[in-house]
N, C-alpha and C positions, 0 to 999 in steps of 0.2 A: 874709616874706609870710605870712598867716592862712589857713587853710583856706577859709573867705568871699569872701579878696576871689582868690583861684585857682579856686573857684567860677565868682563875676561875671565875671573875666575870659576861664572856657572857656564861661557861655551865650554872654558878647556875640560872641565869638569864633561861633560855631555858630550866633545868629542872622545876625550880616553875610553868613556862608555859604550860609545857606536852609538849613542840614541842620536835622533835625526830631529831639528826643528819641530816638525810638525810631530813629532810621536811625543817628546817633553809638553808643547803645546797640551795638546789634547789631554795625556795623564794632569797636565796641572791646570787645566780649564781656562785656559786662557787661550786666544787667537793665535796663530801662530805669526804676525806682525807686533803681536804686543811685544812677545820674547822674541824676539830683533830685536826691537827697541829697546828692552832689557839687556839684552847680550851688548849693546855696542855703545849702551851708556846714554840714552836717549829717552828712556821710560826715568819715571817715578814711582816705583811700584811700593804697592803696599805691606806691612811687614807681612802680612797675610799670603803674600804670594809667592815673596821670597820664598819663607817658610817653607810655603807648599814642593818650590820647586826643588830645595833646599832638600826636603826628606825624599825627595825621587831619586835625587842626584847619589844620597848618601853623603851630605854634607850638614854641616850646621852650622846655625847663625849663634855670632855670641854680641851681647852686648859686655863693653865695658867703662868706666869712669875715668876720664883722663883727669890724671896728677896734674894740677893747678900749677902754670905754670908763674916762678919766684922773679 
């Protein structure tokens, strides 16, 4: 999944829950500017930051191994 897709899902979930960017940024311990950049695909957040945001929003990060193309 691309960073822009992750950001889009974070924004959609945040909007669904009625959480503002400033509130989510504060809960996640990041700046509003950083959250904006994550949501718009302009940032390359760490796994820790993504995990913290996902936990706050009731989301889950999963990692899968791609099947090799033959």
